matplotlib code that plots the C-alpha trace (Angstrom):
import matplotlib.pyplot as plt

x = [4.5, 6.8, 10.3, 11.8, 14.5, 17.2, 18.5, 20.6, 19.4, 22.4, 25.7, 27.6, 26.7, 26.5, 29.8, 28.3, 26.1, 22.4, 20.4, 16.9, 15.2, 11.8, 9.2, 5.9, 3.5, 0.1, -1.8, -4.7, -6.4, -9.6, -11.3, -14.3, -15.7, -18.7, -18.9, -21.4, -20.8, -23.5, -24.0, -21.8, -19.4, -15.7, -14.7, -16.2, -18.1, -19.2, -17.6, -14.4, -12.5, -10.1, -7.9, -5.0, -3.2, -0.7, 1.8, 4.1, 6.5, 9.3, 12.1, 11.8, 14.9, 16.5, 16.5, 15.1, 11.7, 9.8, 6.6, 4.7, 1.9, 0.4, -2.8, -4.4, -7.5, -9.2, -11.9, -14.1, -16.2, -18.5, -18.6, -21.6, -19.7, -20.4, -19.8, -21.5, -20.8, -19.7, -16.2, -14.6, -12.1, -10.2, -7.6, -5.5, -3.0, -1.0, 1.6, 3.6, 6.4, 8.3, 10.7, 12.4, 15.7, 14.8, 12.3, 10.6, 11.7, 9.6, 10.4, 8.8, 8.0, 6.6, 3.0, 0.4, -1.0, -3.0, -1.2, -2.9, -2.0, -1.1, -0.1, 0.8, 3.9, 3.8, 1.9, 1.5, 1.7, 4.1, 2.0, 0.3, 2.5, 2.0, 3.7, 3.5, 4.8, 4.5, 7.2, 9.9, 11.4, 10.8, 13.7, 14.9, 14.9, 13.1, 11.4, 9.1, 7.1, 4.3, 2.5, -0.4, -2.2, -4.8, -6.6, -9.2, -10.9, -12.7, -15.1, -14.3, -16.2, -18.8, -18.2, -20.0, -18.8, -17.4, -14.2, -15.2, -15.8, -13.3, -14.6, -13.6, -15.7, -14.6, -16.6, -15.4, -12.5, -11.6, -8.6, -7.1, -4.8, -2.8, -0.4, 1.6, 3.6, 5.7, 8.9, 10.7, 13.1, 14.6, 14.2, 16.3, 16.3, 14.4, 11.0, 10.7, 7.1, 7.2, 10.7, 9.3, 6.7, 5.4, 2.5, 1.1, -1.9, -3.4, -5.7, -7.9, -9.5, -12.1, -12.3, -14.7, -12.8, -14.5, -17.5, -17.9, -14.2, -13.5, -9.9, -8.9, -5.8, -4.0, -1.4, 0.3, 3.1, 4.5, 7.0, 9.3, 9.3, 12.3, 15.6, 15.8, 17.2, 18.8, 15.8, 16.3, 13.7, 11.9, 12.5, 9.5, 8.4, 5.9, 4.2, 1.3, -0.7, -3.8, -6.7, -7.5, -4.7, -6.6]
y = [-24.5, -21.8, -21.1, -17.8, -18.5, -16.0, -16.9, -15.3, -15.6, -13.7, -14.9, -14.4, -16.6, -15.2, -15.0, -16.3, -19.2, -18.3, -20.2, -21.2, -22.9, -24.4, -23.7, -25.2, -23.6, -22.1, -18.8, -17.6, -14.6, -12.5, -9.5, -7.4, -4.8, -2.5, 0.5, 2.4, 2.9, 5.2, 5.2, 8.3, 7.8, 8.4, 6.3, 4.0, 6.1, 6.0, 2.8, 0.9, -2.4, -4.2, -7.1, -9.1, -12.4, -14.5, -16.7, -19.3, -21.4, -23.9, -25.0, -28.4, -30.4, -27.5, -25.5, -22.2, -20.8, -17.5, -15.8, -12.8, -10.7, -8.0, -5.9, -2.9, -0.7, 1.6, 4.2, 6.4, 9.4, 11.2, 15.0, 16.8, 19.4, 20.8, 18.4, 15.6, 13.2, 13.5, 14.5, 11.7, 11.8, 8.5, 7.1, 3.9, 2.5, -0.6, -2.3, -5.5, -7.3, -10.5, -12.6, -16.0, -17.3, -16.6, -13.6, -12.0, -8.4, -5.3, -2.5, 1.0, 3.5, 3.7, 4.0, 1.2, 0.3, -2.4, -4.2, -3.6, -6.2, -4.7, -7.9, -11.3, -10.9, -7.1, -5.0, -1.3, -0.4, -1.1, -3.6, -3.4, -2.2, -3.3, -0.1, 2.6, 6.1, 8.0, 10.6, 8.0, 5.3, 1.8, 0.7, -0.6, -4.0, -4.2, -6.6, -3.9, -1.4, 1.1, 3.5, 5.9, 7.7, 10.4, 11.5, 14.1, 12.9, 15.6, 15.2, 17.6, 16.6, 14.0, 13.5, 10.3, 10.9, 8.4, 9.1, 9.2, 5.6, 4.1, 1.6, 4.1, 6.2, 9.1, 8.5, 11.2, 13.2, 13.7, 14.6, 13.7, 15.5, 13.2, 13.1, 10.0, 9.1, 5.9, 4.1, 0.9, -0.6, -4.0, -6.1, -4.7, -1.2, 1.8, 1.9, 4.7, 4.6, 8.3, 8.6, 9.4, 11.8, 13.2, 15.2, 15.2, 15.4, 13.2, 13.7, 10.6, 9.7, 6.9, 5.4, 2.8, 0.4, -2.2, -4.0, -2.9, -2.6, 0.4, 1.6, 4.1, 6.1, 8.2, 10.8, 12.1, 14.2, 13.9, 15.8, 14.2, 16.0, 14.0, 12.6, 8.9, 6.4, 8.9, 11.1, 14.6, 16.7, 18.7, 16.3, 15.9, 12.5, 12.1, 8.9, 7.2, 4.4, 2.4, 1.4, 3.0, 3.9, 1.9]
z = [2.6, 1.1, -0.2, -1.2, -3.7, -4.9, -8.3, -11.1, -14.7, -16.1, -17.5, -14.3, -11.3, -7.8, -6.0, -2.8, -1.6, -1.1, 1.5, 0.2, 3.2, 2.7, 5.5, 6.6, 9.0, 9.4, 9.4, 11.6, 10.1, 10.7, 9.0, 10.1, 7.8, 7.5, 5.2, 3.1, -0.6, -2.2, -5.9, -6.7, -3.8, -4.5, -1.4, 1.2, 3.8, 7.4, 8.5, 8.6, 8.7, 10.8, 9.8, 11.2, 11.0, 13.0, 11.1, 12.5, 10.3, 10.7, 8.4, 6.9, 7.8, 9.6, 12.8, 11.5, 12.5, 12.6, 13.6, 12.3, 13.7, 11.5, 11.5, 9.9, 10.6, 8.2, 9.0, 6.7, 7.7, 5.1, 5.2, 3.8, 1.8, -1.7, -4.6, -6.6, -3.6, 0.0, 0.9, 2.9, 5.8, 5.7, 8.0, 8.1, 10.7, 10.0, 12.2, 12.1, 13.9, 13.3, 15.2, 15.5, 14.1, 10.5, 10.6, 7.7, 7.0, 6.3, 3.9, 4.1, 1.4, -2.1, -3.2, -2.9, -6.3, -8.1, -10.9, -14.3, -17.0, -20.3, -22.1, -20.7, -18.5, -18.4, -15.8, -14.9, -11.2, -8.4, -6.5, -3.1, -0.2, 3.4, 4.7, 2.0, 2.4, -0.8, -0.1, 0.0, -2.3, -0.9, 1.3, 4.6, 6.2, 9.6, 11.9, 13.3, 11.3, 11.7, 9.2, 9.8, 7.0, 7.0, 3.7, 2.8, -0.4, -2.4, -5.4, -8.3, -11.5, -12.4, -16.1, -17.2, -20.8, -23.4, -25.3, -29.0, -30.3, -27.9, -25.3, -22.6, -20.2, -18.1, -14.9, -12.4, -11.2, -7.5, -5.4, -2.1, 0.4, 2.6, 5.5, 6.4, 9.5, 10.0, 10.8, 11.0, 13.5, 14.6, 17.6, 20.5, 19.1, 20.5, 18.8, 16.1, 14.8, 13.9, 12.3, 8.9, 7.6, 4.3, 2.9, -0.6, -3.0, -5.7, -8.6, -9.0, -12.3, -12.5, -15.9, -17.3, -19.6, -21.8, -20.4, -16.8, -15.8, -13.5, -13.5, -10.9, -11.8, -9.2, -10.2, -7.1, -5.7, -2.1, -0.1, 2.4, 5.8, 7.2, 5.9, 5.2, 2.7, 0.3, 0.6, 2.0, 3.7, 1.1, -1.7, -4.0, -5.4, -8.4, -9.1, -10.9, -9.2, -9.8, -7.6, -4.2, -1.8, 0.9]

ax = plt.figure().add_subplot(projection="3d")
ax.plot(x, y, z, "-o")
ax.set_aspect("equal")
plt.show()
């Protein structure tokens, strides 16, 4: 059972009525995964995962309904090149479509990041994205979406050093080069799964914090290769994210 509610906590109320229907329904999901993760690995290796789900929901006390079918596949191939661990060629494809009288909507863009709590009620990170594209700000409202990502992950430095007397360990430094391709469209429109594209690079720092907590910090820059959503071809976007990209 779910309800998405739009409210205003400011002094001025909304100038329009907002529908907040409540839905009931069910989800059928499945995941299959097999990867290798050696001791010094910077990424899963030599394997992959596939996951998907189907959701169907109906409005309680009303006529609205919707469905959603979404899936993703990840693959990882270890490359025996110089470094303290294998280089890894990684790829991900994700797709989704929704329909019905009250369909969900997909946005595209932004970086996919874990949320790191600083203090109660305050987090670092932008959250996990279903359809990230790092060269674009998050935007759009679609019932169909597709994103494909290719990354080359490269080990740089195995540190294993503490930072003074702080409960902080610099584990290792790596980098990744990536290319992303994707797009969104609505039911009845011509499919546009390759309408957007970007390229970029990340520096990835693995930190040990406290008693056994591993914090992966990614500092990246991405260049848009096509115009979309107030982003022009050639625009550069810089970001900080936490956790693996996928």
